[in-house]
Steps between C-alpha positions, in 0.01 A plus 500: 500500500614866445612687803312823577755646752572813295190512300310731739815724523503526111126603514586774753778627287297491189215689667677839469747446214485545131694266276850478623589206273310511179726246337550270796262235377655487159841469669376223719327288238825313380574390850136390555531298185843363608354402834212314350737306273702399812173403672423267212848343523447454878172337437647266250766399741238444782296276264818302437553446863140388527531266222844321590494542877157594643614430863754770483253770368307581823803578721662706225173669441477612867860612491447693173198686653709605805783612279265681276353708783850591625612590155187707433572736801873522428470556132221761548700690745816492283305604185329777695851642584590497125774239525401344179817293461423301817112511464495342153658161593283487812189552295624242241530247774167596649346446161644152472375415850153628408496267203601202711223554756252559218587156343275308742191703379616461136526122563148480628386706195674257259356193669138649493315369198309818459792746532837362365739683293219699324390639845856609574509677171148659568630628839799656319276643234279651771800679642592637170159635429472650855835682441379653179169611651653616827759718323213695320287519814755574768693754309184707455351483843412837675656565839176441681428177323864379511517547886162335563585202290848468668359502848229239410740272339747529781249401761374211288849359440580520879179296573594256224847450640353413832259257351770322285733477800224325689441266208865410494524437863184282502633311190814401691272323747301337221196730526418621145262761385154393363491542124244760504701706732803454294313627205383807693852578628666449159243709326554787749879470460461529129280821546743649750813446299331622178423818714862507630623503143301818422632643825859441402469720206353776719724462806842406368575815290390710815729304734818422317743702297605393150816345638312298767391235257588194705262559792236596233580171318462294820157661559381407150658155512309418816175629356523271191630203666206504748256565225632199318485277822132608581383454130660151511355415838156613381523275188607205717212566737241534224607163355522328841808423681646146442 
């Protein structure tokens, strides 16, 4: 899940600022794309572990999640300070780990008769369509509408993070969410991260300078990775979990 620790601060800063980085998103996009490619490689590696040594996957999955959380805070802090030379390899490692932790969900999708590789492609296509629409909408939001949407999405994502953490903890003890509730949670997640993609195009140019492209790239990367995850979760839930 995306971290919202500095999201509210970004909203506060954006409230009284005009554009301070009109080109920051354009500068960030190559790094967003690179991060997504590394995530795909990490997912491929995770699927390989699942196929050849499934007993090794769960302990390495837990270790990857812990390391991923640590790297997120370290990389975000370094990127915020403008140390791009150090932040870039940290973010690259974070992207690889994200892919590894994502491989479990992708494996479930591949095994699901109603989802499969076409469902994964559909989730990726949904992210692409969202980006195109969000760019047009978010870049043209008024100050009043932009701030109202930002606060609404922020509160919704915080609630979603709490629910998903509870889901994860219960799953560790063998208690799984009923399918109807999984559909509701996944649908809400899709809705919120579509909104977050719109918010990015409003908030980021008002929060980061043009040379602060790495923290902006991290924000966008998290938005689209989470959107992909929730679209895939929704497709799996709609087709019934095997």
